N, C-alpha and C positions, 0 to 999 in steps of 0.2 A: 729751750734746749732740744736738740735733735733727738729723735727716737733712735734707739740702738738698732743697727741693721743686722740682718742675718748674714753669717759669713758666706753662705751660698745663696744668691738671690732666689726668690720664689720662682719655680718653674724651670730653673736651670739644673743641670747635672754637674758632676765633678769635672768632667772633660767637655769642653765646648770647642768644636772646630771653628777656625776663623779663616775664611777664604779671602785671598787677595786676588782681585779681578780687574782686568782692563775692561771697563764698561759696566761697573757695578749696578747702575740704575737699570740697564737693560737686563742684566742677570737677575735682578730681583723680579722683574716681570716674567722672565723665562721660568724661574722657580715656582712662581705662582701658577702659571699655566701647566707646567710639566709635572710638578709634584704637589700641587695644592698648598703651597707655602702661604702662610699668613705673615704679613709685615707687622712687626711689633713696634718698630721705631727706626728712625733714620736721622742722622746728623750729617749735614753737608758742610763742605769747606767753602770759603769765600768764592772760589772759582766754580762752584756747583758740583764738584765731585763728591762722592759718598765717602765721608771720613769714617763712618761707622754705621752699620745697620744690623738689626736683629730680625731674623725670620724664624718662625716656628713651623716645623714640618712634623706632622704627627704629634708626638709628645716631646720632641727634642728641639732645642734652639741652636741655631748656628749664627755666627757673626760673619759679616763680610764688609769689605771696603774696597775702594778703588786703589790701584797701585799708585804709590807716591814716590817720586824720584829723590829719595833721601838716602844718604850712605847707611848701609846696614839694614834698610827696610826690606821686608819680604817682597818677592816678585811674583807676578802672575805666571801661569803656565805658558801663555803666549810669549812672554819675554824670555823665559828660560828654555822654551821649546820642548817641554815635557811636564807631565804631572807626576808627582812623587808619592801620591797617596790615593786611596779609593775611599769614598764616603759610602758606607753601606746602610741601606734603608730597608727595614722590615715593613711589609705592607700586607693587608688582608688579601689582595688579588694582584700578584706580581705581573701577570700577563696584561691586565688592564692598565696598571701604572706604567709599565714599560712602553706599551703602545702609546699612551698619553705623552710620555716623555719624548718619544721619537717623533710623534706628530707635532709637538711643540718646537722641534728643531734639534733635538739630541741626535747624536750619531751612534748607531748600533756598533758596539765593539765585541760583544759576545751575546748571541741570542739567548733568550730564556730557555732553560732546559732543567730537567730533574738532575740534581747533583748527588754524588755518592754520600754526602754527609746528611742528607735528609731535607735539604731545601730545594725549592724551585728557584733558580737564580739566573740573572743575566746582567750584563754591564753596558753602559752607554757613556759617551763623552758629551758633556754639555757644550754649547757654542763658545764657552769661555775657557775651555781646556781642562776642566775638572772631570775626573772619572767617578761615576756613581755605580754602585752595585745595588741591585734591587732584588729582594727575596721574599718568599712566603715559606714559612717553615711547614713542611708536610709530614715528616716522620720523626718520632723520637727513637733514636737508635742507641744501642750500646756502643761502647768504645770498640769492642771486638767486631761488631757489624760494620762500623765505619772503616776500620782497618782492612777488613776483607774486601769491602767495596772499593776502597782506595787502591788496593793491589790490582784489582781487575781494571780500574780506570787507568792507572799508569801503564799497565801492560798494553791496553788498547791504544793509548797515546804513543807508546814506543813503536808498536806495529804500524801505526799510521805514518809516523816519521820515516820509517824504513821504506814504505811503499811510495812515498811522495818524491 
């Protein structure tokens, strides 16, 4: 008789992102170089495409697979021409991780900077079209402190738009 399984597998969280990628095998190698991902498993289809893979980045697991041309199947960012979500990653040293991701082939979309909510944060797009936010938490702020800093941030953004 099979042993009873846990409803949430060991090491997994309640929500697990599942990336659809054109070139999943190459993406796995990129995530290893760029983000220190560890490959936990991979299942391939008869044509050699990745049908399902699991990677661990820090303490989180993500799933990924190649794009498959079936009705109703999710599409890769390359196919739809856009990415509709950002995967956010907290790391001990955002500057080092960001530099590593860009060196591995990521494209800078927002340079790392200190943000009004207390994180040092930047974004990049991976070679497969997915957007990643990378952060190190620097300050614990009250709700009021964040609101005041946000007002100053948005006022600055508005003045930059007017002068552009």
